[in-house]
C-alpha positions as CSV (number, residue, x, y, z in Angstrom):
1,X,23.6,1.4,-18.1
2,X,20.0,1.7,-19.5
3,X,19.9,2.5,-23.2
4,X,17.8,4.9,-25.1
5,X,14.6,3.6,-26.8
6,X,15.1,3.0,-30.5
7,X,11.9,4.3,-32.1
8,X,12.6,2.6,-35.4
9,X,12.9,-0.8,-33.7
10,X,9.7,-0.1,-31.7
11,X,7.8,0.8,-34.9
12,X,9.1,-2.3,-36.7
13,X,8.2,-4.5,-33.7
14,X,4.7,-3.0,-33.5
15,X,4.1,-3.7,-37.2
16,X,5.4,-7.3,-36.8
17,X,4.2,-8.4,-33.4
18,X,1.5,-6.0,-32.5
19,X,1.3,-3.3,-29.8
20,X,0.2,-5.6,-27.0
21,X,3.3,-7.8,-27.3
22,X,5.6,-4.8,-27.6
23,X,4.1,-3.3,-24.5
24,X,4.8,-6.5,-22.6
25,X,8.4,-6.5,-23.9
26,X,8.7,-2.9,-22.9
27,X,7.4,-3.6,-19.4
28,X,10.0,-6.5,-19.0
29,X,12.8,-4.1,-20.0
30,X,11.5,-1.5,-17.5
31,X,11.2,-4.1,-14.8
32,X,14.8,-5.4,-15.2
33,X,16.3,-1.9,-15.6
34,X,17.3,-2.3,-19.2
35,X,15.2,0.8,-19.9
36,X,14.0,3.7,-17.7
37,X,11.5,6.4,-18.1
38,X,14.4,8.9,-18.6
39,X,15.2,7.1,-21.9
40,X,12.0,8.3,-23.4
41,X,11.5,11.2,-25.9
42,X,7.8,12.0,-26.3
43,X,8.5,13.9,-29.6
44,X,10.5,11.0,-31.0
45,X,7.8,8.5,-30.1
46,X,5.1,10.7,-31.5
47,X,6.9,11.0,-34.9
48,X,8.1,7.5,-35.0
49,X,5.0,5.6,-34.0
50,X,2.5,7.6,-36.1
51,X,1.9,7.1,-39.8
52,X,2.9,10.4,-41.4
53,X,4.3,11.2,-38.0
54,X,6.7,13.9,-39.2
55,X,3.9,15.6,-41.1
56,X,1.6,15.4,-38.2
57,X,4.3,16.8,-35.8
58,X,5.0,19.7,-38.2
59,X,1.3,20.5,-38.4
60,X,0.9,20.8,-34.6
61,X,4.2,22.6,-34.1
62,X,3.8,26.2,-32.8
63,X,6.3,27.1,-35.4
64,X,3.7,26.6,-38.1
65,X,1.0,29.0,-39.1
66,X,-2.0,29.1,-41.4
67,X,-5.5,27.7,-41.5
68,X,-4.9,24.1,-42.6
69,X,-7.0,21.5,-40.8
70,X,-5.0,19.2,-38.7
71,X,-7.2,16.3,-39.8
72,X,-5.6,16.6,-43.3
73,X,-2.2,15.7,-41.7
74,X,-3.8,13.2,-39.4
75,X,-5.8,11.5,-42.2
76,X,-5.4,7.7,-41.8
77,X,-3.2,8.1,-38.7
78,X,-3.3,5.1,-36.3
79,X,-2.7,6.4,-32.8
80,X,-2.8,2.9,-31.2
81,X,1.0,2.4,-31.1
82,X,1.9,5.8,-29.7
83,X,-0.8,5.7,-27.0
84,X,0.0,2.1,-26.1
85,X,3.8,2.6,-25.7
86,X,3.6,5.9,-23.9
87,X,0.8,4.6,-21.8
88,X,2.9,1.7,-20.6
89,X,5.8,4.0,-19.6
90,X,3.4,6.3,-17.8
91,X,1.8,3.4,-16.0
92,X,5.2,2.3,-14.9
93,X,6.0,5.7,-13.5
94,X,2.6,6.0,-11.7
95,X,3.0,2.5,-10.2
96,X,6.6,3.2,-9.0
97,X,5.5,6.4,-7.2
98,X,2.4,4.7,-5.8
99,X,4.6,2.1,-4.2
100,X,7.1,4.6,-2.8
101,X,9.4,2.7,-0.4
102,X,8.7,5.2,2.4
103,X,5.1,4.2,2.5
104,X,4.2,1.9,5.4
105,X,0.9,0.5,4.1
106,X,2.4,-2.6,2.3
107,X,3.6,-3.8,5.8
108,X,0.4,-3.0,7.6
109,X,-2.4,-4.6,5.6
110,X,-3.1,-7.9,3.8
111,X,-4.9,-7.5,0.4
112,X,-8.3,-9.0,-0.4
113,X,-10.1,-8.6,-3.7
114,X,-13.8,-8.0,-3.9
115,X,-16.5,-7.3,-6.4
116,X,-18.9,-5.7,-3.9
117,X,-18.6,-1.9,-4.2
118,X,-20.6,-1.1,-1.1
119,X,-19.0,-3.5,1.3
120,X,-19.8,-7.1,2.0
121,X,-20.3,-9.6,4.7
122,X,-17.3,-11.9,5.1
123,X,-18.5,-15.2,6.5
124,X,-16.3,-17.2,8.9
125,X,-16.5,-20.3,10.9
126,X,-15.6,-20.0,14.6
127,X,-13.3,-22.6,16.0
128,X,-14.7,-25.5,17.9
129,X,-12.6,-25.2,21.0
130,X,-11.3,-27.9,23.3
131,X,-14.3,-30.3,23.1
132,X,-12.3,-33.5,23.2
133,X,-13.8,-35.8,25.8
134,X,-13.0,-39.2,27.1
135,X,-15.1,-41.8,25.2
136,X,-15.5,-45.1,27.1
137,X,-15.5,-48.4,25.4
138,X,-18.7,-49.0,23.4
139,X,-20.0,-45.4,24.0
140,X,-20.9,-43.0,21.2
141,X,-18.6,-40.1,20.4
142,X,-20.0,-36.6,21.3
143,X,-21.3,-34.4,18.5
144,X,-20.0,-30.8,18.3
145,X,-21.2,-27.9,16.2
146,X,-19.3,-25.0,14.5
147,X,-19.8,-21.4,15.5
148,X,-20.9,-19.2,12.6
149,X,-19.5,-15.6,12.6
150,X,-19.1,-12.8,10.1
151,X,-17.4,-9.5,9.5
152,X,-19.1,-6.6,7.8
153,X,-16.8,-4.4,5.7
154,X,-16.9,-0.7,4.9
155,X,-17.9,0.5,1.4
156,X,-15.1,0.9,-1.1
157,X,-14.3,4.2,-2.7
158,X,-12.8,5.1,-6.0
159,X,-9.9,7.6,-6.3
160,X,-7.9,8.8,-9.3
161,X,-6.3,11.6,-11.4
162,X,-5.5,12.2,-15.0
163,X,-2.1,12.6,-16.7
164,X,-2.5,14.6,-20.0
165,X,-0.1,14.9,-22.9
166,X,-0.5,18.3,-24.3
167,X,0.5,19.7,-27.7
168,X,3.2,21.8,-25.9
169,X,4.7,18.7,-24.3
170,X,5.0,16.9,-27.6
171,X,6.3,19.9,-29.6
172,X,8.8,21.0,-27.0
173,X,9.6,17.4,-26.1
174,X,8.9,18.2,-22.4
175,X,9.3,14.5,-21.4
176,X,10.5,15.4,-18.0
177,X,7.3,17.3,-17.3
178,X,5.2,14.4,-18.4
179,X,7.1,11.9,-16.2
180,X,6.9,14.3,-13.3
181,X,3.1,14.6,-13.7
182,X,2.8,10.8,-13.9
183,X,4.9,10.4,-10.8
184,X,2.8,13.0,-8.9
185,X,-0.4,11.1,-9.7
186,X,1.1,7.9,-8.4
187,X,2.6,9.5,-5.3
188,X,-0.5,11.3,-4.2
189,X,-2.7,8.2,-4.8
190,X,-0.2,6.2,-2.7
191,X,-0.1,8.8,0.0
192,X,-3.9,9.0,0.2
193,X,-3.9,5.2,0.7
194,X,-1.1,5.5,3.3
195,X,-3.2,7.9,5.4
196,X,-6.3,5.8,5.1
197,X,-4.5,2.6,6.1
198,X,-2.8,4.4,9.1
199,X,-6.1,5.8,10.2
200,X,-7.5,2.2,10.5
201,X,-4.2,0.7,11.9
202,X,-4.0,3.4,14.7
203,X,-7.7,3.5,15.5
204,X,-8.3,7.0,14.2
205,X,-11.0,5.4,12.1
206,X,-12.9,2.5,13.5
207,X,-14.8,0.2,11.1
208,X,-14.6,-3.2,12.9
209,X,-18.0,-4.9,12.9
210,X,-18.3,-8.5,14.0
211,X,-21.6,-10.4,14.0
212,X,-23.5,-7.1,13.5
213,X,-21.9,-5.4,16.5
214,X,-19.6,-2.4,15.8
215,X,-16.8,-1.6,18.2
216,X,-13.6,0.4,18.3
217,X,-10.4,-1.3,17.1
218,X,-8.6,-0.6,20.4
219,X,-10.5,-1.2,23.6
220,X,-9.6,-0.7,27.3
221,X,-12.7,-2.8,28.4
222,X,-15.3,-4.9,26.8
223,X,-15.1,-7.9,24.4
224,X,-11.3,-7.7,24.5
225,X,-8.6,-5.4,25.9
226,X,-5.9,-4.4,23.6
227,X,-5.1,-0.8,24.6
228,X,-3.3,0.4,27.7
229,X,-1.6,3.5,29.1
230,X,1.2,3.6,31.6
231,X,3.4,1.6,29.1
232,X,5.8,4.2,27.8
233,X,8.4,3.3,25.2
234,X,11.1,5.4,26.8
235,X,14.9,5.5,27.6
236,X,14.7,4.3,31.2
237,X,17.1,1.5,30.5
238,X,14.5,-1.2,30.6
239,X,12.7,-0.3,27.3
240,X,12.2,-3.9,26.4
241,X,9.9,-4.3,29.3
242,X,7.3,-2.1,27.5
243,X,7.1,-4.7,24.8
244,X,6.9,-7.4,27.4
245,X,3.9,-5.6,29.0
246,X,2.3,-5.4,25.6
247,X,2.8,-9.1,25.1
248,X,1.0,-9.7,28.4
249,X,-2.1,-7.9,26.9
250,X,-2.1,-10.6,24.2
251,X,-2.0,-13.3,26.9
252,X,-5.3,-12.0,28.3
253,X,-7.1,-11.9,25.0
254,X,-9.2,-14.9,24.2
255,X,-11.0,-16.3,21.2
256,X,-14.6,-15.0,21.3
257,X,-16.0,-18.5,20.4
258,X,-13.9,-20.8,22.4
259,X,-12.6,-18.7,25.3
260,X,-9.1,-20.1,24.6
261,X,-6.1,-17.7,24.5
262,X,-5.2,-16.4,21.0
263,X,-1.6,-17.1,20.1
264,X,-0.1,-13.9,18.6
265,X,3.5,-13.7,17.3
266,X,4.1,-9.9,17.0
267,X,6.3,-8.9,14.1
268,X,5.8,-5.1,13.9
269,X,6.1,-2.1,16.2
270,X,4.6,1.0,14.6
271,X,5.9,4.2,16.2
272,X,5.9,8.0,15.7
273,X,9.2,9.6,14.7
274,X,9.9,10.6,18.3
275,X,10.1,6.9,19.3
276,X,11.9,5.5,16.2
277,X,15.4,5.5,17.6
278,X,14.3,4.0,20.9
279,X,12.4,1.2,19.1
280,X,15.4,0.5,16.9
281,X,17.6,0.2,19.9
282,X,15.2,-2.1,21.7
283,X,15.0,-4.4,18.7
284,X,18.6,-4.1,17.6
285,X,20.4,-4.5,20.9
286,X,22.5,-7.7,21.2
287,X,22.7,-7.6,25.0
288,X,20.9,-6.0,27.9
289,X,22.1,-5.1,31.4
290,X,19.7,-5.3,34.4
291,X,20.5,-3.4,37.5
292,X,19.0,-4.2,40.9
293,X,18.5,-0.4,41.5
294,X,20.5,-0.3,44.7
295,X,22.5,3.0,44.5
296,X,25.6,1.8,46.3
297,X,28.7,-0.2,45.7
298,X,26.8,-3.4,46.1
299,X,24.6,-2.8,43.1
300,X,24.2,-6.0,41.1
301,X,24.3,-5.9,37.3
302,X,23.1,-8.9,35.3
303,X,24.0,-9.1,31.5
304,X,22.0,-11.2,29.2
305,X,20.9,-11.5,25.6
306,X,18.2,-9.2,24.2
307,X,14.9,-11.1,24.7
308,X,13.5,-9.2,21.6
309,X,16.5,-9.5,19.4
310,X,16.4,-11.9,16.5
311,X,12.7,-12.3,16.5
312,X,12.1,-10.6,13.2
313,X,10.2,-7.6,14.6
314,X,10.1,-4.8,12.2
315,X,10.2,-1.1,13.3
316,X,7.8,1.0,11.1
317,X,7.8,4.8,11.5
318,X,6.7,7.8,9.6
319,X,5.8,11.4,10.3
320,X,2.2,10.4,9.4
321,X,1.9,8.2,12.5
322,X,1.9,11.3,14.7
323,X,0.0,13.2,12.1
324,X,-2.9,10.7,12.2
325,X,-2.9,10.2,16.0
326,X,-1.8,13.6,17.3
327,X,0.5,11.8,19.7
328,X,4.3,11.5,19.9
329,X,4.1,8.8,22.6
330,X,1.5,6.3,21.4
331,X,2.8,3.2,19.6
332,X,1.2,0.0,18.2
333,X,2.5,-3.5,18.5
334,X,1.4,-6.9,17.1
335,X,0.8,-8.6,13.8
336,X,-1.0,-6.0,11.6
337,X,-1.5,-8.2,8.5
338,X,-3.7,-10.5,10.6
339,X,-5.5,-7.5,12.1
340,X,-6.1,-5.3,9.0
341,X,-7.1,-5.8,5.3
342,X,-7.1,-3.6,2.3
343,X,-10.1,-4.6,0.4
344,X,-9.8,-3.6,-3.3
345,X,-12.1,-3.8,-6.3
346,X,-9.1,-2.9,-8.5
347,X,-5.5,-2.1,-7.7
348,X,-3.7,0.9,-9.3
349,X,-4.3,1.0,-13.0
350,X,-4.2,3.3,-16.0
351,X,-7.0,3.8,-18.6
352,X,-6.3,5.5,-22.0
353,X,-8.7,8.1,-23.3
354,X,-10.0,7.6,-26.9
355,X,-7.8,9.1,-29.6
356,X,-10.6,11.4,-30.8
357,X,-11.4,12.7,-27.3
358,X,-12.9,16.3,-27.5
359,X,-10.1,17.6,-25.3
360,X,-7.8,17.2,-28.3
361,X,-9.7,20.1,-30.0
362,X,-10.7,22.2,-27.0
363,X,-7.6,21.9,-24.8
364,X,-4.8,20.7,-27.1
365,X,-4.6,17.5,-25.1
366,X,-3.4,14.8,-27.6
367,X,-3.4,11.9,-25.3
368,X,-4.4,11.3,-21.6
369,X,-4.3,8.5,-19.1
370,X,-6.3,8.1,-15.9
371,X,-4.6,6.5,-12.9
372,X,-7.1,5.1,-10.4
373,X,-7.7,2.6,-7.7
374,X,-10.8,1.5,-5.7
375,X,-10.6,0.1,-2.2
376,X,-11.0,0.6,1.6
377,X,-8.8,-0.2,4.6
378,X,-10.6,-2.5,7.0
379,X,-10.2,-3.5,10.6
380,X,-10.6,-7.3,10.4
381,X,-9.4,-8.9,13.6
382,X,-8.1,-6.2,16.1
383,X,-7.2,-8.9,18.7
384,X,-3.9,-9.2,16.9
385,X,-2.8,-5.6,17.7
386,X,-2.2,-3.5,20.8
387,X,-2.2,0.2,21.4
388,X,0.2,1.5,24.0
389,X,0.9,4.9,25.5
390,X,2.7,6.5,28.4
């Protein structure tokens, strides 16, 4: 069972090892579950980690009155330890909520770091193709060249919110309110990212641009065909055939440089809530029964193993799939991490405001942390995904 934070030990360790080392130790304890955010008392940490902490606490308490300057009590106070320790706990809460296990984006995009705020051109080298020729004795080998290609990415955008520690939170020890605020910041930043990733993964937002030419992520004609209708994921008894038909779309997609088929190993089917149970049944079935459709006593039934069982295909579903597509029948199938990127300048982080920030005087905010991230969801190679509908 997690134990309460011992403020005296923290203060002693801060004096001996420094705040940075204590923050790292605290993070290790949070990671392994030896401590949780519920073990924190903001008031205790405020008193224990400030020099003259009790005096300072008494001075800001609403139980006190009079015209004494708070700076007299705060004289010589080092706020580094308090801000550092609370900041680490708040960051942990923000990060946990940002990575809510219900979010689908970790399974839909691969990450790529960048320093280009306004987008960049990602260079690539197209494959040579099957250029192997017979070389007769004494004859020179043929020379082949590489195909240059590039993908232009969308501009990144910064998003964030601030978690304040007010005088009231400290004095009344409203630790639960503080942790709730931190969790809300993390959750809403994560949900915003969830919607932006789903918009790109479902084709609601199209930002694919190869060799200077922009196109939709899902096409029914043109450079590639990876979208089709007439392929419902339904309960007809042959549901697995819908995935087979989607697989056949991949068979017809070729490499734009070589003309050779692209080998895709689908590992995700992304569905709205209305199709979740059907998709789980298709993937989870151990056996299937095929009927010859003759409605008489001579009907022939063939039982066999599930052709889509044991292939590691993951069913992803969320109410936001329908929310972003406005469809309860459209689903997406393929290898999304090869199709989509999340390009980030920085991942979720927290920044601490200066201890003498003017909000301390004007708003009674004694400490505050900003949670932020900067990135963009990008369609990178849509040939690895298909869109299907009834």
